[in-house]
Structure formats: structure tokens, C-alpha cells
Backbone of each chain as ProteinMPNN parsed JSONL, in Angstrom:
{"seq_chain_A": "MPGGGDTGTVIATPARTAVLAIAQPATSVASGVPLGATVWSQPFDPADHVPFAIDFAALLDEGEAIVEIEAITMSAAGAALGVAVDDAAPYGPIIDTAGKKVQLWFVVDDAHWSETAFSASGVQIPVAVRVATAGTPPKRFERTCVLMVRQL", "coords_chain_A": {"N_chain_A": [[122.353, 107.5, 86.464], [124.701, 105.219, 87.89], [125.809, 102.066, 86.57], [125.116, 98.446, 87.474], [127.481, 97.272, 87.401], [129.701, 99.0, 87.97], [132.978, 99.788, 88.954], [135.264, 100.72, 91.689], [137.324, 102.822, 93.97], [136.78, 101.729, 97.209], [135.953, 103.52, 99.952], [134.828, 103.561, 102.565], [135.204, 103.456, 105.931], [136.435, 100.916, 108.224], [134.591, 100.898, 110.564], [132.25, 101.496, 109.336], [131.929, 99.428, 107.675], [130.177, 96.557, 106.829], [130.92, 93.452, 107.875], [130.328, 90.432, 106.25], [129.168, 87.2, 107.569], [130.237, 83.851, 107.094], [128.373, 81.666, 107.939], [125.478, 82.734, 108.794], [124.363, 83.869, 111.902], [121.534, 82.731, 113.696], [120.254, 84.571, 115.39], [118.131, 86.822, 116.683], [118.149, 90.226, 115.417], [116.67, 92.532, 115.208], [113.212, 93.408, 115.431], [111.472, 92.307, 112.657], [113.697, 92.026, 110.995], [115.68, 90.039, 109.172], [116.934, 87.161, 110.545], [120.134, 87.539, 112.282], [121.1, 89.287, 110.707], [123.734, 91.497, 109.465], [124.781, 94.347, 111.227], [125.782, 97.629, 110.652], [128.463, 98.962, 112.439], [128.929, 101.826, 113.164], [126.704, 104.29, 113.686], [124.3, 106.413, 112.05], [123.911, 109.781, 111.315], [120.967, 111.512, 110.545], [121.503, 113.751, 108.88], [123.974, 113.24, 107.749], [126.15, 112.443, 105.091], [127.761, 109.976, 103.892], [129.932, 107.165, 103.017], [129.145, 103.719, 103.136], [129.944, 100.303, 103.659], [129.67, 96.87, 102.361], [131.274, 93.886, 103.214], [131.868, 91.133, 101.357], [133.694, 89.111, 101.115], [133.979, 86.652, 102.824], [132.072, 84.958, 101.871], [132.933, 84.368, 99.16], [134.628, 82.188, 96.898], [138.097, 81.337, 96.5], [139.708, 83.587, 94.546], [137.295, 84.248, 93.285], [135.011, 86.876, 92.292], [132.952, 89.718, 92.778], [130.891, 90.704, 90.257], [128.57, 92.238, 89.615], [126.174, 94.45, 90.862], [123.104, 93.58, 91.46], [120.781, 94.301, 92.716], [119.632, 96.702, 94.938], [117.617, 97.001, 97.718], [115.894, 99.201, 99.393], [114.199, 99.134, 102.711], [110.614, 99.443, 103.736], [110.566, 100.734, 106.115], [112.759, 102.563, 105.805], [111.87, 103.935, 103.612], [109.708, 105.301, 104.681], [110.842, 107.227, 106.457], [112.336, 108.664, 104.712], [114.831, 107.601, 103.958], [117.415, 106.893, 101.881], [119.237, 105.233, 99.24], [121.775, 106.62, 97.615], [121.997, 107.557, 94.368], [123.188, 109.308, 92.827], [125.772, 110.621, 90.806], [128.922, 111.666, 92.231], [128.106, 109.425, 93.732], [127.101, 107.051, 93.59], [126.409, 103.442, 93.837], [129.139, 101.16, 94.049], [131.318, 98.487, 93.221], [134.16, 97.271, 94.695], [137.627, 97.507, 93.44], [138.883, 95.022, 93.878], [136.812, 93.287, 93.983], [135.388, 92.265, 96.113], [133.939, 93.828, 97.825], [130.978, 95.961, 98.364], [129.939, 99.299, 97.908], [127.954, 101.952, 99.339], [126.356, 104.866, 99.403], [124.451, 106.615, 101.855], [121.531, 108.615, 102.15], [119.627, 111.163, 103.578], [116.388, 112.375, 103.154], [116.147, 115.864, 103.39], [113.842, 117.012, 104.513], [113.058, 115.185, 106.44], [114.905, 115.277, 108.542], [114.537, 116.083, 110.995], [112.833, 114.194, 112.235], [111.125, 112.759, 114.87], [111.543, 109.863, 115.299], [114.288, 109.623, 114.842], [115.396, 110.414, 117.248], [116.917, 109.789, 120.419], [117.447, 106.398, 120.752], [116.983, 105.98, 118.085], [116.338, 104.642, 114.801], [116.301, 101.176, 113.397], [117.19, 100.559, 110.074], [116.685, 98.359, 107.527], [118.492, 97.128, 104.714], [118.611, 95.745, 101.53], [120.869, 93.817, 99.66], [121.774, 92.528, 96.633], [124.127, 90.491, 94.917], [125.898, 89.412, 91.994], [128.436, 87.076, 91.194], [131.522, 86.157, 89.56], [132.075, 83.547, 89.465], [132.709, 80.038, 88.935], [130.313, 77.682, 88.467], [128.669, 80.921, 88.056], [127.65, 82.725, 90.874], [124.988, 83.909, 93.207], [124.395, 86.142, 95.543], [122.21, 87.317, 98.218], [122.061, 89.581, 100.875], [121.011, 91.067, 103.91], [121.508, 94.067, 105.358], [121.888, 96.372, 108.419], [121.175, 99.684, 109.036], [121.697, 101.882, 111.522], [119.973, 104.588, 112.296], [120.248, 107.66, 113.818], [120.184, 110.595, 115.882], [123.115, 112.325, 116.273]], "CA_chain_A": [[122.726, 106.574, 87.621], [125.718, 104.281, 87.664], [125.375, 100.711, 86.31], [125.361, 97.688, 88.509], [128.852, 96.776, 87.506], [130.773, 99.957, 88.244], [133.898, 99.589, 90.178], [135.92, 102.025, 92.202], [138.009, 102.505, 95.187], [135.93, 101.818, 98.456], [136.572, 104.52, 101.026], [134.042, 103.479, 103.751], [136.07, 103.102, 107.114], [135.99, 99.827, 108.953], [133.179, 100.889, 111.384], [131.261, 101.698, 108.302], [131.814, 98.199, 106.752], [129.513, 95.308, 107.34], [131.557, 92.12, 107.293], [129.344, 89.124, 106.492], [129.637, 85.989, 108.044], [129.926, 82.529, 106.27], [127.395, 81.13, 108.55], [124.842, 83.778, 109.469], [123.739, 83.491, 113.077], [120.152, 82.626, 113.795], [119.875, 85.248, 116.468], [117.191, 88.052, 116.356], [118.784, 91.522, 115.399], [115.5, 93.502, 115.443], [111.809, 92.921, 114.928], [111.203, 92.5, 111.205], [114.729, 92.039, 110.159], [116.234, 88.675, 108.965], [117.759, 86.684, 111.761], [121.379, 87.371, 112.174], [121.45, 90.342, 109.697], [124.794, 92.279, 110.071], [124.461, 95.854, 111.678], [126.913, 98.552, 110.62], [128.822, 99.379, 113.835], [128.759, 103.057, 113.201], [125.348, 104.905, 113.589], [124.263, 107.345, 110.853], [123.079, 110.917, 111.657], [120.279, 111.79, 109.334], [122.124, 114.704, 108.011], [125.162, 112.764, 107.271], [126.271, 111.872, 103.772], [129.055, 109.218, 104.086], [129.805, 105.833, 102.387], [129.061, 102.599, 103.962], [130.338, 99.185, 102.647], [129.413, 95.604, 102.766], [132.399, 93.093, 102.777], [131.33, 89.74, 101.031], [134.81, 88.204, 101.061], [133.816, 85.357, 103.466], [131.229, 84.183, 101.151], [133.432, 83.967, 98.019], [135.67, 81.288, 96.838], [139.291, 81.712, 96.165], [139.836, 84.043, 93.2], [136.047, 84.754, 92.901], [134.883, 88.264, 92.363], [131.628, 90.213, 92.538], [130.924, 91.474, 88.966], [127.584, 93.017, 89.318], [125.273, 94.616, 91.927], [121.99, 93.346, 90.7], [119.586, 94.901, 93.172], [119.732, 97.236, 96.13], [116.225, 97.249, 98.147], [115.45, 100.001, 100.76], [113.017, 98.698, 103.385], [109.494, 100.187, 103.919], [110.891, 101.616, 107.132], [113.405, 103.587, 105.2], [110.919, 104.757, 102.77], [108.736, 106.068, 105.455], [111.509, 108.191, 106.934], [113.109, 109.337, 103.698], [116.245, 107.321, 104.05], [117.571, 106.231, 100.522], [120.558, 104.919, 98.746], [122.287, 107.718, 96.918], [122.244, 106.948, 92.985], [123.794, 110.414, 91.902], [127.319, 110.668, 90.562], [129.86, 110.412, 92.269], [127.944, 108.665, 94.979], [126.39, 105.787, 93.208], [126.907, 102.085, 94.443], [130.184, 100.553, 93.427], [132.176, 97.217, 93.534], [135.653, 97.662, 94.914], [138.294, 96.856, 92.464], [139.091, 93.541, 94.133], [135.584, 92.5, 93.77], [135.008, 91.748, 97.453], [132.979, 94.842, 98.773], [129.993, 96.875, 97.789], [129.862, 100.498, 98.698], [126.645, 102.581, 99.222], [126.138, 106.155, 100.07], [123.063, 106.829, 102.261], [121.241, 109.942, 102.249], [118.128, 111.386, 104.149], [115.614, 113.69, 102.758], [116.264, 116.857, 104.499], [112.449, 117.21, 105.262], [112.941, 114.219, 107.591], [115.968, 115.3, 109.368], [114.053, 116.24, 112.539], [111.835, 113.166, 112.666], [111.268, 112.157, 116.303], [111.896, 108.622, 115.273], [115.726, 109.513, 114.896], [115.873, 110.743, 118.446], [117.12, 108.808, 121.378], [117.994, 105.257, 120.166], [117.03, 105.867, 116.739], [115.574, 103.386, 114.139], [117.022, 100.309, 112.45], [116.854, 100.519, 108.697], [117.251, 97.358, 106.864], [118.872, 97.276, 103.331], [118.962, 94.305, 101.082], [121.763, 93.954, 98.494], [121.868, 91.252, 95.875], [125.129, 90.58, 93.981], [126.36, 88.409, 91.12], [129.893, 86.793, 91.124], [132.097, 85.646, 88.181], [132.647, 82.134, 89.844], [132.299, 79.031, 87.804], [129.428, 78.678, 87.733], [128.407, 82.143, 88.728], [126.706, 82.623, 92.084], [124.354, 85.18, 93.634], [124.109, 86.298, 96.995], [121.559, 88.641, 98.562], [122.148, 89.959, 102.244], [120.318, 92.366, 104.465], [122.383, 94.822, 106.51], [121.008, 97.075, 108.959], [121.806, 100.869, 109.184], [121.113, 102.619, 112.646], [119.823, 106.067, 112.084], [119.932, 108.415, 115.137], [120.849, 111.865, 115.997], [124.544, 112.043, 116.843]], "C_chain_A": [[123.69, 105.645, 87.133], [125.223, 102.858, 87.332], [125.8, 99.726, 87.546], [126.72, 97.031, 88.549], [130.065, 97.694, 87.644], [131.676, 99.632, 89.304], [134.699, 100.703, 90.443], [136.744, 101.558, 93.535], [136.936, 102.799, 96.434], [136.615, 102.614, 99.564], [135.95, 104.369, 102.248], [135.171, 102.914, 104.938], [135.582, 101.673, 107.585], [134.718, 99.798, 109.738], [132.155, 101.111, 110.41], [131.024, 100.554, 107.287], [131.316, 97.037, 107.514], [130.225, 94.106, 106.814], [130.713, 90.975, 107.482], [129.819, 88.057, 106.901], [129.291, 84.823, 107.182], [128.551, 81.957, 106.642], [126.69, 82.204, 109.377], [124.271, 83.192, 110.68], [122.171, 83.58, 112.979], [119.47, 83.542, 114.902], [119.11, 86.571, 115.903], [118.131, 89.44, 116.369], [117.716, 92.68, 115.847], [114.182, 92.871, 114.893], [111.644, 93.246, 113.537], [112.352, 92.33, 110.349], [115.278, 90.641, 110.101], [117.182, 88.402, 109.972], [119.375, 86.832, 111.35], [122.009, 88.506, 111.106], [122.51, 91.264, 110.373], [124.43, 93.663, 110.079], [125.854, 96.598, 111.404], [127.206, 99.188, 111.909], [128.532, 100.898, 114.098], [127.386, 103.674, 112.903], [125.72, 106.064, 112.391], [123.28, 108.429, 111.359], [122.259, 111.168, 110.309], [120.834, 112.803, 108.403], [123.433, 114.263, 107.576], [125.162, 112.35, 105.8], [127.796, 111.245, 103.632], [128.728, 108.019, 103.487], [129.898, 104.719, 103.323], [129.377, 101.321, 102.932], [129.756, 97.845, 103.186], [130.493, 94.71, 102.173], [131.727, 91.498, 102.5], [132.419, 88.68, 100.942], [134.655, 86.84, 101.512], [133.023, 84.468, 102.633], [131.677, 83.813, 99.775], [134.542, 82.957, 97.993], [136.845, 82.09, 96.451], [139.327, 82.144, 94.758], [138.537, 84.611, 92.652], [135.893, 86.183, 93.237], [133.334, 88.683, 92.203], [131.76, 91.044, 90.868], [129.775, 92.402, 88.75], [126.689, 93.192, 90.564], [123.807, 94.549, 91.076], [120.694, 94.164, 91.375], [119.947, 95.537, 94.63], [118.132, 97.717, 96.629], [116.103, 98.089, 99.519], [114.202, 99.339, 101.387], [111.874, 99.827, 103.356], [109.767, 101.261, 105.126], [111.727, 102.868, 106.783], [112.76, 104.433, 104.411], [110.192, 105.648, 103.49], [109.389, 107.309, 106.129], [112.446, 108.831, 106.033], [114.594, 108.985, 103.669], [116.347, 106.544, 102.679], [119.109, 106.114, 100.324], [120.704, 105.928, 97.695], [122.488, 107.127, 95.46], [122.892, 108.112, 92.122], [125.148, 110.289, 91.998], [127.772, 111.817, 91.499], [129.458, 109.59, 93.431], [127.118, 107.294, 94.765], [127.114, 104.403, 93.726], [128.13, 101.783, 93.572], [130.714, 99.13, 94.013], [133.557, 97.626, 93.782], [136.417, 96.887, 93.823], [138.836, 95.326, 92.736], [137.839, 92.542, 94.017], [135.04, 91.953, 94.993], [133.925, 92.514, 98.115], [132.101, 95.608, 97.876], [130.139, 98.185, 98.462], [128.721, 101.352, 98.309], [126.86, 103.854, 99.943], [124.649, 106.423, 100.529], [122.817, 108.35, 102.457], [119.559, 110.052, 102.855], [117.545, 112.476, 103.797], [115.547, 114.534, 103.812], [114.824, 117.171, 105.235], [112.248, 116.329, 106.378], [113.896, 114.167, 108.738], [115.631, 115.485, 110.836], [112.988, 115.272, 112.884], [112.126, 112.773, 114.223], [111.72, 110.729, 116.339], [113.493, 108.418, 115.365], [116.211, 110.106, 116.213], [116.196, 109.574, 119.535], [118.061, 107.597, 120.756], [117.972, 104.945, 118.78], [116.251, 104.879, 116.324], [116.563, 102.586, 113.398], [116.32, 100.327, 111.184], [117.381, 99.441, 107.873], [117.348, 97.596, 105.341], [119.282, 96.185, 102.893], [119.893, 94.59, 99.857], [122.049, 92.731, 97.961], [123.13, 91.339, 94.897], [125.323, 89.371, 93.11], [127.876, 88.182, 91.058], [130.303, 86.189, 89.756], [132.591, 84.234, 88.443], [132.224, 81.305, 88.705], [131.653, 77.882, 88.57], [129.23, 79.921, 88.491], [127.428, 82.021, 89.898], [125.986, 83.992, 92.283], [123.991, 84.997, 94.975], [123.176, 87.662, 97.405], [121.604, 88.45, 100.154], [121.506, 91.117, 102.772], [121.157, 92.841, 105.496], [121.499, 95.864, 107.135], [121.757, 98.479, 109.484], [120.943, 101.447, 110.5], [121.151, 103.997, 112.448], [119.406, 106.861, 113.283], [120.59, 109.75, 115.227], [122.042, 111.81, 116.801], [125.017, 113.496, 117.287]], "O_chain_A": [[123.564, 105.241, 85.977], [124.175, 102.504, 87.872], [126.604, 100.052, 88.419], [127.097, 96.356, 89.507], [131.221, 97.302, 87.48], [131.288, 99.252, 90.409], [134.866, 101.588, 89.603], [136.836, 100.432, 94.023], [136.372, 103.881, 96.595], [137.734, 102.328, 99.992], [136.45, 105.029, 103.159], [135.901, 101.955, 104.685], [134.431, 101.308, 107.345], [133.895, 98.888, 109.642], [131.022, 100.842, 110.809], [130.233, 100.588, 106.345], [131.815, 96.59, 108.547], [130.202, 93.751, 105.635], [130.385, 90.547, 108.589], [130.999, 87.839, 106.628], [128.21, 84.768, 106.597], [127.684, 81.784, 105.785], [127.142, 82.574, 110.461], [123.713, 82.097, 110.599], [121.621, 84.414, 112.259], [118.318, 83.33, 115.281], [119.437, 87.2, 114.897], [118.814, 89.66, 117.369], [117.943, 93.548, 116.689], [114.144, 91.975, 114.05], [111.67, 94.431, 113.204], [112.221, 92.433, 109.129], [115.3, 90.067, 111.19], [118.092, 89.171, 110.282], [119.829, 86.352, 110.311], [123.194, 88.551, 110.776], [122.364, 91.738, 111.5], [123.849, 94.18, 109.125], [126.905, 96.186, 111.894], [126.36, 99.884, 112.471], [127.955, 101.229, 115.134], [126.965, 103.511, 111.758], [126.803, 106.465, 111.965], [122.136, 108.184, 111.741], [122.766, 111.055, 109.193], [120.629, 112.693, 107.194], [124.048, 115.111, 106.93], [124.111, 111.907, 105.337], [128.792, 111.901, 103.328], [127.554, 107.674, 103.348], [130.695, 104.773, 104.26], [129.134, 101.317, 101.725], [129.4, 97.753, 104.361], [130.705, 94.667, 100.961], [131.179, 90.843, 103.387], [132.133, 87.503, 100.725], [135.068, 85.902, 100.831], [133.263, 83.261, 102.66], [130.975, 83.024, 99.141], [135.32, 82.858, 98.942], [136.756, 83.274, 96.124], [139.063, 81.366, 93.841], [138.572, 85.367, 91.682], [136.449, 86.707, 94.202], [132.575, 87.985, 91.53], [132.653, 91.82, 90.527], [129.845, 93.269, 87.879], [126.448, 92.213, 91.27], [123.494, 95.356, 90.2], [119.763, 94.59, 90.692], [120.55, 94.824, 95.431], [117.522, 98.618, 96.053], [116.23, 97.541, 100.614], [113.254, 99.018, 100.671], [112.143, 100.976, 103.006], [109.301, 102.4, 105.125], [111.525, 103.974, 107.284], [113.013, 105.637, 104.454], [109.995, 106.769, 103.021], [108.712, 108.308, 106.373], [113.34, 109.528, 106.513], [115.47, 109.814, 103.423], [115.517, 105.69, 102.368], [119.989, 106.674, 100.978], [119.779, 106.091, 96.899], [123.211, 106.132, 95.406], [123.114, 107.962, 90.921], [125.72, 109.926, 93.026], [127.092, 112.84, 91.567], [130.334, 109.062, 94.116], [126.603, 106.632, 95.666], [128.319, 104.381, 93.978], [128.115, 102.155, 92.398], [130.495, 98.778, 95.172], [134.075, 98.383, 92.962], [135.995, 95.833, 93.348], [139.159, 94.58, 91.812], [137.889, 91.313, 93.973], [134.156, 91.106, 94.86], [133.101, 91.977, 98.855], [132.451, 95.878, 96.727], [130.481, 98.157, 99.644], [128.464, 101.523, 97.117], [127.493, 103.891, 100.998], [123.734, 106.45, 99.706], [123.668, 109.157, 102.83], [118.614, 109.292, 102.645], [118.061, 113.563, 104.057], [115.077, 114.251, 104.914], [114.762, 117.533, 106.41], [111.396, 116.588, 107.228], [113.85, 113.357, 109.664], [116.359, 115.088, 111.745], [112.246, 115.545, 113.828], [113.252, 112.526, 114.654], [112.274, 110.344, 117.368], [114.0, 107.39, 115.814], [117.421, 110.308, 116.316], [115.665, 108.472, 119.397], [119.204, 107.796, 120.345], [118.608, 104.039, 118.24], [115.54, 104.232, 117.093], [117.525, 103.108, 112.835], [115.104, 100.157, 111.098], [118.543, 99.561, 107.484], [116.444, 98.173, 104.739], [120.135, 95.526, 103.487], [119.657, 95.548, 99.122], [122.54, 91.854, 98.672], [123.142, 92.268, 94.088], [124.888, 88.301, 93.534], [128.568, 89.181, 90.859], [129.466, 85.782, 88.95], [133.455, 83.753, 87.711], [131.563, 81.693, 87.741], [132.361, 77.156, 89.268], [129.667, 79.934, 89.641], [126.473, 81.246, 89.836], [126.299, 85.011, 91.668], [123.44, 84.019, 95.482], [123.398, 88.797, 96.986], [121.262, 87.394, 100.684], [121.456, 92.14, 102.09], [121.506, 92.123, 106.433], [120.486, 96.248, 106.549], [122.749, 98.436, 110.212], [119.712, 101.461, 110.505], [122.222, 104.604, 112.419], [118.266, 106.728, 113.727], [121.609, 109.924, 114.559], [122.024, 111.299, 117.921], [126.128, 113.656, 117.792]]}, "seq_chain_B": "MIDNGRRAALVIDGVFDGQAGVQGAQLAFIPNRLTKRAGAVRGAVLDGVPVFLSGQRDTGGGLWTAHYEVIE", "coords_chain_B": {"N_chain_B": [[118.499, 99.113, 89.432], [118.534, 100.267, 91.963], [116.108, 100.364, 94.355], [114.318, 102.305, 96.14], [111.992, 102.239, 97.441], [108.865, 103.743, 98.095], [106.659, 106.6, 98.952], [103.278, 106.698, 100.198], [99.891, 107.487, 100.328], [98.166, 106.617, 103.315], [95.558, 105.36, 105.344], [94.795, 104.525, 108.408], [92.152, 103.521, 110.388], [91.826, 105.334, 113.252], [94.519, 105.061, 113.958], [96.518, 105.915, 112.072], [97.019, 108.545, 109.67], [98.319, 109.764, 106.8], [101.416, 109.996, 105.229], [103.012, 106.91, 104.164], [105.676, 104.75, 104.327], [106.495, 102.464, 101.712], [107.506, 99.557, 100.534], [107.542, 96.82, 98.163], [105.274, 94.416, 99.31], [105.032, 95.393, 101.719], [104.566, 97.859, 104.434], [105.227, 100.992, 106.237], [104.887, 102.952, 109.001], [104.448, 105.737, 111.372], [102.588, 105.965, 114.037], [100.014, 108.304, 114.225], [97.524, 108.836, 115.175], [95.53, 108.274, 118.064], [93.307, 106.661, 118.988], [93.121, 103.908, 118.534], [94.696, 100.853, 119.07], [97.779, 100.207, 117.292], [98.517, 97.594, 116.538], [96.165, 96.266, 116.474], [94.577, 96.703, 114.455], [93.103, 95.785, 111.458], [92.059, 96.669, 108.997], [92.647, 98.947, 106.2], [93.393, 101.955, 104.42], [95.141, 102.252, 101.401], [96.624, 104.401, 99.293], [94.107, 105.094, 98.351], [92.862, 102.582, 97.937], [91.429, 99.86, 99.484], [92.861, 97.795, 101.998], [94.28, 94.746, 103.332], [95.687, 94.372, 106.599], [98.455, 92.793, 108.003], [100.495, 91.062, 110.5], [101.432, 93.343, 111.991], [104.011, 95.169, 113.693], [106.035, 96.654, 116.062], [108.825, 98.276, 115.451], [110.764, 99.946, 116.591], [111.679, 103.092, 117.795], [109.317, 104.196, 117.416], [108.233, 103.35, 115.147], [106.027, 101.434, 112.946], [105.839, 98.454, 111.195], [104.152, 96.473, 108.54], [102.541, 93.833, 106.703], [100.848, 94.048, 103.71], [97.636, 93.417, 102.071], [95.898, 93.861, 99.049], [92.382, 94.088, 99.12], [90.28, 92.316, 97.321]], "CA_chain_B": [[119.2, 98.569, 90.41], [118.356, 100.68, 93.261], [114.798, 100.477, 94.647], [114.334, 102.988, 97.445], [110.566, 102.366, 97.88], [107.987, 104.886, 97.744], [105.827, 107.11, 100.073], [102.048, 106.625, 99.686], [98.788, 107.899, 101.341], [97.782, 105.595, 104.06], [94.578, 105.807, 106.305], [94.277, 103.439, 109.205], [91.233, 104.307, 111.364], [92.205, 105.521, 114.69], [95.799, 104.752, 114.136], [97.415, 106.881, 111.089], [96.499, 109.292, 108.581], [99.387, 110.622, 106.373], [102.198, 109.231, 104.059], [103.586, 105.693, 104.884], [106.691, 104.135, 103.377], [105.957, 101.105, 101.019], [108.334, 98.493, 99.636], [106.817, 95.485, 97.984], [104.011, 94.242, 100.099], [105.331, 95.934, 103.268], [104.588, 99.352, 104.52], [105.848, 101.311, 107.438], [104.378, 104.391, 109.456], [104.561, 106.061, 112.755], [100.941, 106.272, 114.379], [99.727, 109.743, 114.455], [96.092, 108.934, 115.725], [95.846, 107.366, 119.12], [92.181, 106.151, 119.576], [93.145, 102.56, 118.57], [96.155, 100.232, 119.007], [98.32, 99.947, 115.994], [98.613, 96.277, 116.27], [94.883, 95.587, 116.606], [93.609, 97.084, 113.446], [93.43, 95.014, 110.185], [91.618, 97.229, 107.59], [93.369, 100.295, 105.923], [93.135, 102.397, 102.751], [96.458, 102.763, 100.82], [96.435, 105.129, 97.884], [92.561, 104.885, 97.898], [92.502, 101.106, 97.786], [91.233, 99.06, 100.731], [93.938, 96.746, 102.052], [94.167, 94.131, 104.846], [97.101, 94.531, 107.224], [98.754, 91.719, 108.922], [101.889, 91.157, 111.047], [102.156, 94.601, 112.421], [104.968, 94.93, 114.672], [106.742, 97.874, 116.592], [110.091, 98.052, 115.199], [111.477, 100.702, 117.461], [111.668, 104.425, 117.382], [107.816, 104.475, 117.188], [107.857, 102.893, 113.71], [105.573, 100.218, 112.899], [105.834, 97.767, 109.956], [103.101, 95.607, 108.588], [102.358, 93.325, 105.447], [99.46, 94.353, 103.34], [97.298, 92.652, 100.752], [94.78, 94.524, 98.431], [91.184, 93.443, 99.273], [89.555, 92.29, 96.116]], "C_chain_B": [[118.852, 98.889, 91.861], [116.758, 100.901, 93.562], [114.604, 101.079, 95.983], [112.831, 102.971, 98.017], [109.811, 103.461, 97.41], [107.148, 105.353, 99.025], [104.363, 106.971, 99.454], [101.063, 106.982, 100.723], [98.267, 106.646, 102.027], [96.719, 106.098, 105.092], [94.425, 104.4, 107.043], [93.396, 103.964, 110.251], [91.677, 104.273, 112.716], [93.701, 105.333, 114.883], [96.749, 105.827, 113.312], [96.649, 107.391, 109.958], [97.632, 110.173, 108.055], [100.193, 109.684, 105.307], [103.005, 108.107, 104.787], [104.695, 105.48, 103.771], [106.235, 102.786, 103.015], [107.173, 100.498, 100.331], [107.882, 97.207, 99.469], [105.4, 95.431, 98.56], [104.121, 94.685, 101.517], [105.173, 97.37, 103.389], [105.043, 99.681, 106.149], [105.228, 102.796, 107.774], [104.569, 104.467, 110.965], [103.137, 106.694, 113.097], [100.953, 107.68, 114.829], [98.083, 109.908, 115.037], [96.146, 107.774, 116.816], [94.655, 106.85, 119.743], [92.156, 104.639, 119.404], [94.549, 102.009, 118.534], [96.599, 99.913, 117.811], [98.398, 98.603, 115.674], [97.308, 95.526, 116.003], [94.057, 95.803, 115.332], [94.002, 96.359, 112.024], [92.918, 95.713, 108.76], [92.397, 98.608, 107.51], [93.164, 100.643, 104.53], [94.547, 102.795, 102.401], [96.462, 103.191, 99.368], [95.018, 104.902, 97.374], [92.191, 103.545, 97.876], [92.436, 100.509, 99.18], [92.254, 97.841, 100.727], [93.74, 95.996, 103.391], [95.553, 94.08, 105.267], [97.324, 93.106, 108.065], [100.337, 91.72, 109.242], [102.474, 92.319, 111.455], [102.913, 94.418, 113.581], [105.734, 96.463, 114.913], [108.253, 97.605, 116.248], [111.187, 99.026, 115.724], [111.401, 102.181, 116.865], [110.288, 104.979, 117.027], [107.291, 103.908, 115.779], [107.247, 101.541, 113.669], [105.542, 99.721, 111.473], [104.668, 96.927, 109.935], [103.091, 95.055, 106.988], [100.89, 93.873, 105.059], [99.035, 93.649, 102.043], [96.015, 93.515, 100.255], [93.596, 93.607, 98.682], [90.401, 93.564, 97.931], [88.044, 92.634, 96.334]], "O_chain_B": [[118.854, 98.067, 92.777], [116.211, 101.74, 92.847], [114.729, 100.343, 96.962], [112.538, 103.665, 98.99], [110.116, 104.062, 96.38], [106.978, 104.607, 99.99], [104.249, 107.125, 98.238], [101.337, 106.811, 101.91], [97.95, 105.678, 101.336], [96.93, 107.161, 105.676], [94.04, 103.37, 106.489], [93.841, 104.83, 111.004], [91.889, 103.2, 113.281], [94.121, 105.461, 116.033], [97.614, 106.486, 113.889], [95.766, 106.753, 109.386], [97.948, 111.19, 108.673], [99.651, 108.784, 104.666], [103.584, 108.324, 105.852], [104.644, 105.911, 102.619], [105.678, 102.041, 103.821], [107.76, 101.194, 99.501], [107.788, 96.449, 100.434], [104.526, 96.263, 98.315], [103.317, 94.326, 102.377], [105.617, 98.099, 102.501], [105.168, 98.843, 107.042], [105.11, 103.663, 106.909], [104.799, 103.493, 111.681], [102.66, 107.693, 112.559], [101.743, 108.149, 115.648], [97.571, 111.002, 115.275], [96.625, 106.656, 116.627], [94.734, 106.55, 120.934], [91.292, 104.016, 120.021], [95.47, 102.643, 118.02], [95.81, 99.27, 117.118], [98.349, 98.34, 114.473], [97.265, 94.426, 115.453], [93.005, 95.194, 115.14], [95.15, 96.412, 111.584], [93.31, 95.359, 107.648], [92.723, 99.266, 108.498], [92.842, 99.86, 103.637], [95.109, 103.646, 103.091], [96.321, 102.418, 98.42], [94.762, 104.583, 96.213], [90.977, 103.369, 97.777], [93.369, 100.679, 99.965], [92.461, 97.089, 99.775], [93.168, 96.485, 104.365], [96.479, 93.805, 104.503], [96.428, 92.497, 108.651], [101.216, 92.201, 108.528], [103.689, 92.512, 111.396], [102.566, 93.604, 114.437], [105.937, 97.254, 113.992], [108.827, 96.682, 116.826], [112.356, 98.932, 115.35], [111.12, 102.422, 115.691], [110.134, 106.048, 116.437], [106.127, 104.014, 115.392], [107.784, 100.587, 114.232], [105.236, 100.513, 110.581], [104.121, 96.596, 110.987], [103.579, 95.764, 106.108], [99.983, 94.087, 105.863], [99.807, 93.344, 101.134], [95.161, 93.822, 101.086], [93.752, 92.403, 98.48], [89.96, 94.625, 97.492], [87.271, 92.654, 95.376]]}, "name": "protein", "num_of_chains": 2, "seq": "MPGGGDTGTVIATPARTAVLAIAQPATSVASGVPLGATVWSQPFDPADHVPFAIDFAALLDEGEAIVEIEAITMSAAGAALGVAVDDAAPYGPIIDTAGKKVQLWFVVDDAHWSETAFSASGVQIPVAVRVATAGTPPKRFERTCVLMVRQLMIDNGRRAALVIDGVFDGQAGVQGAQLAFIPNRLTKRAGAVRGAVLDGVPVFLSGQRDTGGGLWTAHYEVIE"}
């Protein structure tokens, strides 16, 4: 499994990049999800295997960079439906070379590809990511983003 | 670094009997027994251990989440 400080080239498209806001809205995104959590605009088919990214740039100071992914926590909803963050090479989480984004690959256990929960409007799967920066002094941010998983 | 949660045996009388998703003190399940309303039941058995459920909510797609505490 890659380490929390691995860097690389982020290839997630803009539609698969959650851009975090400086001041997170207090509006409800979904039941049981932190208020204002950012939702990836592109939904995810349970049989997909593609990268998604989180852009922390707005939260960072000038010249500040993410140096470590401390934790990635899949929700109970994801665990129930076989949704996971892939940690197998070359799909493990990385920090982009500029230190502003984190990239994750999601994968769904193929035993769950036909879950009825993924039909129609699908399910919202929260994922929390905690990163540390090399600021002076160092900072830590944890944000929850929401992956929409449905049959496409 | 990555915690993908776990799946565990969960029995909620009249609501669910099967494998639930668990992350920390939260669990998620899709009801597969229909004799009781998912939001109304407070007792359950998780991995053979009695637990108390609170905050059950329907999060869409038929999925319910709840917090649990082990009953001492």
C-alpha cells in the first residue's frame, strides 16, 4: 500500500474533482452528511474504476502544500455496499506534485455491482479525507466529500 | 491511512438480518425484514453483541444509517 506522502500526477477530470470552498455552506447535502459537504459532480457506476480528486487549494496559504494524507475514512454506507478506496498499486491515493490536490480511486466489490440501492437515483457515499500541510506552522484539514454511486 | 470500514453480522428484529457496513460507531444497512419500521427499533445484535441504536435515518437508495452503542 502506498504511503500517505506519495506524490504523482493527478489525472482526475474536472467533473471528477471536488473543489473545496473556503467557507463551507451550512446547507444540507444529504441526510447524515456534514452540512455543505462537496459532491463530486460526476456520478460513479459501481463497475467503474476511475480516479477522483479533491482540490484543497482554496484552503491553503500562498506557497503552502499538502505533504501527507493522514487518513481516508469510508463511511458505513460505503462499507455496507462494498464501496472502497483502492489502495493497490498503481491506484493508491496520491498528492499532486503541486501539493494542492489528493487523488483517490474508488472500486466497488463486484459482488455488489447489482445492488438495488445503485438503481434509479443511487446512493450518496460520504468519504472523509484528512491531510497535513507544510505550512508554518503545519496545518491539518479534514473534509468530507460525497460520491454518487448509481447505474449509468 | 485508508479505513474502508468493515462488514459485520447485524440482526435487528423485524427489520434486518444480514451483513451491515460498520465505520466507527456508525452502521448502515438496507432493511430486508418488513415487520417493523426501521426507524422505530432501538435494540440490535451486532457480531453477536447487543447494541443500542440511535439516530436511524433513511439516507436514500433504501439505505439506513444509525449510531450504535454496546449495551454493557
